[in-house]
N, C-alpha and C positions, 0 to 999 in steps of 0.2 A: 366097488366104486367104479363110476362110469366114466365113460371116456369123452368127458367136455373138454373141449379147447382149454388150453392154459391162457393166459394172458400174454399177448404179444404184440410187438410192434406191426404197424399197418405196412402192406407192402402194395407196391402199385402192380395192376393186373389188366389185363387187358380183355377179362371175362365181366359177365353181367356182376354189377356191384349195389347191392342192396342193403341200407344202412337202417340203424335203428339206435334205440338206448331208453333208458327210463326219463322218468318225469323229470329229475332234477340233474340230468345230463351227466350223473357221475360215473355212468357205464355207459358206454358205447359199444357198438358192433357193427362189423360188416360181415356180408356173406356173398360168396362168389360164384353161385349157383342159382337157377330159378327154383321157385319150390316144387316140389314134389307132388303134394295136395295139401289142400287147405280144408279145415273142416271145422265146423261150429260143435262144441261138445257141451252136453247137458249132464254129464256126469255129476255126482254130489260133490267131489272136490273142486270141479272147476265152478260151480255154484258158488262155493266159498269164495273162490279167486274171484270171481265176477260180481260178487256183492248181490247174489241171488240171480243172477241172470247167466246166460252161457258164456264160454270163453271161445273165441276164434283162434285156431292155432295153425301154423304153416308148417310143413314138415321138409326139411333141408337135409343134405347130407352132411354130417356132424364135421367133417374135415373140411368143409367150406366155410365155417363160421370162425371169425375171428373177435376176441372180445378184448375191451381195455377197460380197467375199472375194476375195483374190489365187489366180488359176488359172495354171497351167502347161500346156503343150501338147507334144503327141508327134504328129509327123506319118507317114503312111506310105501305102503303096498296099495295099489289101486284096485278097485273094484274087479277089474280083469285080472287080477291077481298076478299083475308085472310089479317088480320094484321099481319104484319111481323117484326121481330125484328132481326137485323143482329148484331152479336157482332165481334169485331176485336180487335186487340193490338194497343194502342194509340201510342206506341213509334215508330213502324215500318209499321203499318197501314194494317198486313195481316188480311184478312176477314178469320175468323175461323168457325163460327158457324151460324145458321139461326133456327129460331122458329118460331111459330103461335099459339096465342092462340086457333084456331081451332082445332089442336091437342097439347095441352100442353105437354103430354107424350112421344113426339117424338124430335129429335134434328138433324138438318142435319149439317154435318162436311164437309168442304172444304177439298176433297181428296189430294188435292196438299200438304197439312199441316200434313198429316199423315207421321210418319217417315218411312214407308213402302206404299208407294201409291200404290202398286202391290195388295193390298188387298181390293181397290177401284174398281175394274174393273166394268165398267158401263153395266147395263142391258137393257138401255133403254134409248132413247133420247127425251127430252120433249121439248115444245113449238118451234117445227120447222118452224111455222108459223112466228115466229119473227126474225127468222135466215136471215141475209143477203145472196144475190144470190151466193156469194163465199164461204161459209160454206161447210164443208166437214163433211159428216155424215157417221159413221160407218155402212154399209149396211147389218152386219151379226146382229144387234140387232134391235129392234122395234122403229117405230119412230110415236111420237103423235104430233098432230099439236098444241096443248094448252096443259091445265093443265089435267093429268089423274086422275081417281078416288083417292082418299086419301089410302095410306099405313096404314097398322096397325091400 
């Protein structure tokens, strides 16, 4: 079982406070840290989640994330070989978080679920080898064919 945060009451903090949630607003979250790294991912799992396109995912310290509302989980083994846990809203289906037992101190947040998605500007595109021929890449940022070395 991954060390995702439990549902907790929000607390006041003087740190950065990034907020977000799902489409129907049944799940809300706050993050009290800046993103460690943000990447666009073209792995096949992200293409399913992204309706055929890539997903944009920001990495944060898991301890900085507080969640309110019910979440459901889906477990799988990623192409990288890491066991993954994806968390989503059971009401509207919005994918919100991903984590792995290989790095339980980190959580990846779907940038589209941030209240201010400008905070999640990608610094890298990964799994380009899995992208379809029509995929568009931002030529200003590095591209990696598969899984890059771990962050944090």
